[in-house]
N, C-alpha and C positions, 0 to 999 in steps of 0.2 A: 769700380765692382766690374768685374771679369762679364759681361755679357753672358755669355754658359752658366754662370751663376745667381744670374738673376731673381729666378722666381722657384728656384736649390735654398738661397736662403730664406727666403721670405717667408716659403712653404717651415724650412726650418725653426723658426719663433718662431711662428705659431702652433710646431707642437710642443715646446719647451717654456712654452709660459705659464701649463699649468704647475710645472716641477719647484718653475719657481714661485708662484704662488704659494705653495705647500712653503716654500724657504728651502727646497733641492734647489741649488743654483746650479744651468745649464752649462754644458759645455761650451767653452770660444766657439763661436760661427765667424770667424776673419774670412776678410775678402779677401787676398790679398799675399804670400810668398814666394821669394827670389826666388829662381830653379837654375837650375845651374853655378852658383856664388857660394862663397865660404863668410866663415864667422869675422864679424868684425869688432874691434870694441869701440865701443862707445865716449871714451875719450877720442878719440881722433872721426868723429862725424857728431860730437852732442847738441848741435840741433838738432837729431832726428830725435824723435819723440815720439812715446805711444799714446793714442786712445784706449781708456777704458772706463767697460762696468761692470764691475764685480757682480752687483744684483739683475744686470744680464746677463754675463756670459760667463759667468765663476770666477774663483780662486784662480784657478791655474791660468796659469800664462798671466798675473796682476789682474782678468775678466781685459788683457787685447784684444780690438774689434776690428784696427785700422792703423795704421801714421801718419804725423803730422811733419810738419817743419814749424821751428823759431827763424820766425824772419826778425823780431825784438822782443825786446826783456818785457814787452808784452802780450802778444801778439802771437798765433800759431795757424800758416796755413794750411789743412786740410782736405780734402776733396766735400766736395756736396753731399754726394748717396753716399757716406759714413754719415750726415744727418740725417739721413728719408725715416720714413717707417720702416719702409722694405730692408732698412739693411735691419734698425735696431728694434721693431716688436711695434711701438709705439715713439709719438710724439719725442723730439727730440731737449723736448721744454719734462717732459714726466722726464726722462732718466735720473733721477736723483744723484747720482753718483757720477757723472757725467765728468773725468778726472782724464789731465795731461799727466806722463807721466815720462819726466826728464834726467838723465843720466844712472839709467838702470838699461846696459846691456842684454841683462840675465836677466829673464821675469817675473823668476821662481825669487828672483833676491826683493831683498828688499835695499835694495844701493839708491842713491840715486835720491828724489825728489817728488813729490805726486800734488799740483796744480787743482787747481777746484778751475769752473768758469765761470766767469763774469757775467758774461753776454756770450751773444752767438751773431752770427749775423751770415745768412748762406744765401743765395745766390739764386734772385725772384724768378731769375732768366735761365737757371739752372732747364734742360731739356733732361728727362733720361731720360726718353726713345732715338735719342742722337745722340745725347751722353755730353752734349755743348756749353760752355758753361760752365761745366764741374769747379768747381772753388768753393770753398767757407771762410772763415776766422773765429777762431775762438777767440775769446781771449781772456788771461789767468784773472787769478784774484789776487793776485801778489806777485808783482816783479820775479825773473828768474836770474839768477848771476849772469855778468856780465860776461862780454866776447860768445859764451854760447849760439849766437844768433848766425843765420848767412845773408850774405851776397844776393839780391835780388838779378838775375838779371832779366831790366825792365826794359830795352829801349827795341822794335823788333827788330832791327836791323844789325845783334849783336854777332857779331864775329861764332859764338858759342854757340849759334844758334846753325853753325854750317852744318851739310849732310858728311860724316867720316870723322867727324868729332869726336875726340873718345871720351866717355859722360860710364859713372857711375850710378847703378840703381839702393839704396839700402827699402828691405822692410823685415819685420819674422814670419813677414809668408810661410804660403807650402814655396819647401826646399826640391819636390820632385814630381807636383802637381797629381798628388796620390792624397789630398788631404796630411799630408803627415807637416805635425808643425814644428818648430824648431823655437826653444826657449829661449835664444839667443841667436842676438843681433846679422842678418847676415848683408849678404850686399855682392850684387855681378856686376862684372866690368861690362857693358856693350858702348853702345855708337849709335850718335843722333841717323837716321837715315835717310833718305829721300823725300817729298812730302805722297810723292807717284807711288812709291811703293806700297804707303798707307791707302793709295786712293784706293788703288787697286783689291787690296784684301778688305775692304771696307765700303764701298760703294756707297750703301745704304740699304737695311733690313729691320730687319727686327735685332740684329748686333751691336748696331748702332750708326755712326754715318762720319768718318772722316772730314775734319774742316781743318786743311790747315791756317785758315786769322787764327783761330783761337788753337790749338793741336799740337803737340810732338810727336815725330816718329820716331823710337828709337827700338834698338834689339839687336840682332846680331842675322845675315842674309840666309846666315844654310841654319839660323834654330842656336837650343840648345841653353842660354842666357833668357832668361825676362823675371820680369818680376810675374807675382800669381797673386792667388786669394789670401785673404791676407794684408795685403801693402799697400791697400790704397789710399791717399792722401801723401805714399811718403815721398823723399825725392829725387830727383834727379838732377846727377851732379854733372856739370863740365867744366870744367879750371876753376875748382871752389868757388863756381858762384849756382846754384835754382834757374834752371833753364823749365824745367817740369815736376807735374804730380801728379806720381801712378794713377792714375785714370781707370781704363777698360782695353777690349782685346778680345779673340779668341784662344781659347784651350790658353797652354803657357808653354812658353821656348819652343810651338810649334815651327816649323821652316815653312812664312810665306805670311807668317801671321806675326804680325808685331806687334807688341805696347807701345801702347795708346799714352800719352798724355797729354796735363792740362799745361798749355801751355801761358807762361809764366808772364810777360810780354803784355799777351790780352790779358789775364789774371789781375793785375795791380791794375790795368787800366776801367780795367767791370770797377776794383775795391775802389781807388781813387775818384770814379766821376760818381759809385754810392756813397762817400763822405760828403760829396761835394753838397748830392742834396740832402743830405742831412742823415744819411746810413750809410755805413750801417749803428746800428746802433743799442 
């Protein structure tokens, strides 16, 4: 979630809940769209998936509220804050129609497949104040098609993390930073930036604190291209590998305010450690 909307999302959900109870589905309260990007074909990035709940966010755009990345036939990585009560209005376990939609670039269509969620693991060490540890795993109720998962940049010293590496971010979030949500998948070409850029931009406040060991700084120094509200949990890809998940930032595409992404090498280590201790379950 982009910090500038942290309280607004919670307020919107609280206001909309009464109409949902009456059977009138609320409009999508997503938290991130690609700014400065262009439409792309879902067949070219089949590992980009939408997280949906029509009961919480309405039928428009398939109920999309976040994005995720298919990393195996049964597992999707996303941002921990996508499963937070602040985003959903209730604990994720009470969202009966929580689903993953794969192969649907146009969210108004019926293309692709919808998967139920068999179980969820949310990083227990996720810190909503600093935004550290922003990762969760969704386990699908049945296997997805082969050839649709994305390789992980799991090694901390992988060259794909080097500043200047061309990157691309995907999502269905805002395209102009003005609550204008598209129905089709978009992508923006950006680059991995030096950690020092985000350390200066986010030294520590209510917006969050940039921590290089668990986060990746990406965007353009001049601004103009970025993830935005509704893109959370979506993939940051460098040379065909997943290096980050859309996590947070201030504004969308603003000069001097790059996007901050969950570092995949750190996220993989966290999930593996949890699995070794009997979690995720």
